[in-house]
C-alpha positions as CSV (number, residue, x, y, z in Angstrom):
1,X,-0.1,-0.2,0.0
2,X,1.7,3.5,-1.0
3,X,1.3,5.9,1.7
4,X,-0.2,9.2,1.0
5,X,1.3,12.3,1.5
6,X,-1.0,13.8,3.8
7,X,1.1,14.7,6.9
8,X,1.3,17.7,8.8
9,X,4.5,18.4,7.1
10,X,3.2,18.0,3.8
11,X,0.3,20.2,4.4
12,X,2.6,22.9,5.5
13,X,4.5,22.9,2.3
14,X,1.2,23.7,0.3
15,X,0.7,27.4,0.0
16,X,-1.6,29.5,-2.0
17,X,0.5,31.8,-4.6
18,X,-0.4,35.4,-4.5
19,X,-0.4,35.9,-8.0
20,X,-2.2,33.0,-10.3
21,X,-1.9,35.3,-13.6
22,X,0.6,32.9,-15.1
23,X,-2.2,29.7,-14.4
24,X,-4.7,31.6,-16.6
25,X,-1.9,32.3,-19.2
26,X,-1.2,28.6,-19.2
27,X,-4.7,27.3,-19.7
28,X,-5.6,30.1,-22.1
29,X,-2.4,28.8,-24.0
30,X,-3.9,25.1,-23.7
31,X,-7.4,26.0,-25.0
32,X,-5.6,27.9,-28.1
33,X,-3.7,24.7,-28.8
34,X,-6.9,22.7,-28.9
35,X,-8.4,25.6,-31.1
36,X,-5.6,25.2,-33.5
37,X,-5.8,21.6,-33.6
38,X,-9.8,21.6,-34.1
39,X,-9.9,24.5,-36.8
40,X,-6.6,23.8,-38.7
41,X,-5.3,20.3,-38.2
42,X,-8.6,18.5,-37.9
43,X,-10.0,20.8,-40.5
44,X,-12.8,22.7,-38.7
45,X,-14.1,19.4,-37.3
46,X,-16.8,19.8,-34.1
47,X,-16.3,18.0,-30.9
48,X,-18.5,15.2,-31.7
49,X,-16.9,14.6,-35.0
50,X,-13.5,14.6,-33.6
51,X,-14.6,12.0,-31.0
52,X,-16.1,9.7,-32.9
53,X,-14.2,9.7,-35.9
54,X,-12.9,6.2,-37.5
55,X,-9.2,5.8,-38.0
56,X,-9.4,5.4,-41.7
57,X,-11.0,8.3,-42.3
58,X,-8.9,10.8,-39.7
59,X,-6.3,13.0,-40.7
60,X,-2.9,14.4,-39.2
61,X,-3.3,11.5,-36.4
62,X,0.1,12.1,-35.0
63,X,-0.1,16.1,-34.6
64,X,-3.4,15.5,-32.7
65,X,-1.9,13.3,-30.4
66,X,1.1,15.5,-30.0
67,X,-1.0,18.6,-29.1
68,X,-3.0,16.5,-26.6
69,X,-0.3,15.2,-24.9
70,X,1.1,18.9,-24.5
71,X,-2.1,20.0,-23.0
72,X,-2.4,16.9,-20.7
73,X,1.0,17.6,-19.6
74,X,0.7,21.2,-19.0
75,X,-2.7,20.9,-17.1
76,X,-1.7,18.1,-15.0
77,X,1.6,19.9,-14.1
78,X,-0.3,22.9,-13.1
79,X,-2.4,21.0,-10.7
80,X,-0.2,18.0,-9.3
81,X,2.9,20.8,-8.6
82,X,0.7,22.4,-5.7
83,X,0.9,19.1,-3.7
84,X,4.4,17.9,-4.0
85,X,6.2,18.5,-0.8
86,X,9.6,19.8,-2.6
87,X,12.2,20.0,-5.0
88,X,14.7,17.3,-4.5
89,X,17.7,19.1,-3.3
90,X,20.3,17.8,-5.7
91,X,17.7,19.1,-8.7
92,X,16.9,22.6,-6.7
93,X,20.7,23.1,-6.2
94,X,21.1,23.2,-10.4
95,X,20.7,26.5,-12.0
96,X,20.5,27.9,-15.7
97,X,21.4,31.6,-16.2
98,X,20.9,32.3,-12.6
99,X,17.5,30.6,-12.3
100,X,16.7,27.4,-10.1
101,X,13.8,25.0,-10.8
102,X,10.5,25.4,-9.0
103,X,8.0,22.9,-8.1
104,X,6.0,23.5,-11.3
105,X,9.0,23.5,-13.4
106,X,10.2,20.1,-11.8
107,X,6.6,18.5,-12.0
108,X,6.5,19.8,-15.7
109,X,9.9,18.1,-16.4
110,X,9.4,14.8,-14.4
111,X,5.7,14.5,-16.2
112,X,7.2,14.8,-20.1
113,X,9.8,12.7,-19.2
114,X,7.3,10.1,-18.1
115,X,5.2,10.6,-21.2
116,X,7.8,10.8,-23.8
117,X,9.5,7.4,-22.0
118,X,6.3,5.5,-21.7
119,X,5.4,6.4,-25.4
120,X,9.0,5.4,-26.7
121,X,8.9,2.0,-25.0
122,X,5.3,1.6,-25.8
123,X,6.3,2.2,-29.3
124,X,9.3,-0.6,-29.1
125,X,7.0,-2.7,-27.4
126,X,4.7,-3.1,-30.4
127,X,7.5,-3.5,-32.8
128,X,9.2,-5.9,-30.6
129,X,6.1,-8.2,-30.5
130,X,5.7,-7.8,-34.4
131,X,2.2,-5.9,-33.8
132,X,3.7,-2.6,-35.1
133,X,0.6,-1.9,-37.5
134,X,-1.5,-1.3,-34.3
135,X,0.8,1.5,-33.1
136,X,-1.0,4.0,-35.2
137,X,-4.4,3.0,-34.4
138,X,-3.2,2.9,-30.6
139,X,-2.1,6.5,-30.2
140,X,-5.3,7.6,-32.5
141,X,-7.6,6.1,-30.0
142,X,-5.6,7.0,-27.1
143,X,-5.8,10.7,-28.2
144,X,-9.5,10.7,-27.6
145,X,-9.3,9.4,-24.2
146,X,-6.5,12.2,-23.3
147,X,-8.5,14.9,-25.1
148,X,-11.3,14.3,-22.4
149,X,-9.3,13.6,-19.8
150,X,-7.4,17.1,-20.2
151,X,-10.6,18.8,-20.3
152,X,-11.0,17.6,-16.6
153,X,-7.8,18.5,-16.0
154,X,-8.1,22.0,-16.7
155,X,-11.5,22.3,-15.1
156,X,-10.0,21.2,-11.7
157,X,-7.1,23.6,-12.2
158,X,-9.7,26.2,-12.5
159,X,-11.5,25.0,-9.3
160,X,-8.0,24.6,-7.4
161,X,-6.6,28.1,-8.4
162,X,-10.1,30.3,-8.4
163,X,-12.5,28.9,-5.8
164,X,-12.3,28.9,-2.1
165,X,-11.8,25.0,-1.4
166,X,-9.7,23.3,1.4
167,X,-6.7,22.2,-0.8
168,X,-5.5,19.6,1.8
169,X,-8.7,17.7,1.9
170,X,-9.7,17.8,-1.6
171,X,-6.5,16.0,-2.3
172,X,-8.0,12.7,-1.4
173,X,-10.8,13.5,-3.8
174,X,-8.1,14.1,-6.9
175,X,-6.3,10.9,-5.8
176,X,-9.5,8.9,-5.9
177,X,-10.7,10.1,-9.3
178,X,-7.1,9.7,-10.9
179,X,-7.7,5.9,-9.7
180,X,-10.9,5.7,-11.2
181,X,-10.0,7.4,-14.5
182,X,-6.9,4.9,-14.5
183,X,-9.0,1.9,-13.9
184,X,-11.4,3.1,-16.5
185,X,-8.5,3.9,-19.0
186,X,-7.4,0.2,-18.7
187,X,-10.9,-1.0,-19.5
188,X,-11.1,1.5,-22.6
189,X,-8.1,0.0,-23.9
190,X,-9.1,-3.4,-23.2
191,X,-12.4,-3.5,-25.1
192,X,-12.4,-0.6,-27.5
193,X,-13.8,-1.7,-30.7
194,X,-10.3,-0.7,-32.3
195,X,-8.6,-3.4,-30.8
196,X,-5.7,-1.5,-29.7
197,X,-3.7,-3.9,-27.5
198,X,-2.1,-6.9,-28.8
199,X,-4.0,-10.0,-29.5
200,X,-2.6,-12.5,-27.3
201,X,-3.7,-12.3,-23.5
202,X,-0.1,-12.7,-22.0
203,X,1.3,-9.3,-24.3
204,X,-2.0,-7.3,-23.0
205,X,-1.0,-8.4,-19.4
206,X,2.4,-7.4,-19.8
207,X,1.7,-4.2,-21.5
208,X,-0.8,-3.0,-18.6
209,X,1.8,-4.2,-15.9
210,X,5.3,-3.0,-17.3
211,X,3.7,0.3,-19.3
212,X,0.4,1.3,-17.4
213,X,1.0,0.4,-13.8
214,X,4.8,0.3,-13.1
215,X,5.4,4.0,-14.8
216,X,2.7,5.5,-12.5
217,X,4.4,3.9,-9.3
218,X,7.7,5.4,-10.5
219,X,5.9,8.8,-11.4
220,X,4.4,8.9,-7.8
221,X,7.9,8.2,-6.4
222,X,9.9,11.0,-8.0
223,X,7.2,13.4,-7.4
224,X,6.3,12.7,-3.8
225,X,9.4,11.2,-2.2
C-alpha cells in the first residue's frame, strides 16, 4: 500500500500563490492549442466528429496526439505541482542563467519525461512483438481518451486556483478520481472496438503491468518522495 503524503509536514508545504495570472495564461494557451488543432489540423471538425471519427477517415493523427499530450501534460503539472512536498535538493541546486527550478518546473519536467519514456517504450513494445501496425491505431484511439481527460484537468485547475476550497482535503478526492480514471482507461484500452492492445492475452497483461502500472508508481515516487 503506497502511503499518502497527507502528513502535517506535507500540508505545511502547500501554499496559495499570491498571483495566479501565470495559471490562467497557461490554461488559455492550452485552449488555444486545442482551437488550432480543431480548426487547422482537424479541418474545422466539431467536438462530436472529432471524438467519433474513424481511424481510416482521420487526418494528421500524429499532430493531434502530440498537441493533446502537451495540453494534458501542462494541465497535470499545474495541478500536481501544488501538492509535491519539495523539489529534491540535488535538482533544486541546479541553475541555468541564475534561475533555479521550482515546483512547477520540476513537476512539468518529470511528467514530460514520463510521457516521452512511456511512449518510446510503448512503440518499441509493439514493434518487438510484431504488432507495429497497431501502434498508429493505438495513439489515435488514446488521443480521444486524453482529450477528455485534459478538459477534466483544466476544470480541476480552475477550481483549485480560483475557488475557495480546502486544498489539503480535496487532495483525497483528486487521488480517488485519478484511480477511477486510470482503471477506466485500462478497460477502455482492453475493450475498445479498435482492438488497440496486442492480440495475445499475455502481451496484454505485460503491457498493462510494465507500461501502465509500473510507470505510474515510478512517477509517484519521483514527485512525492
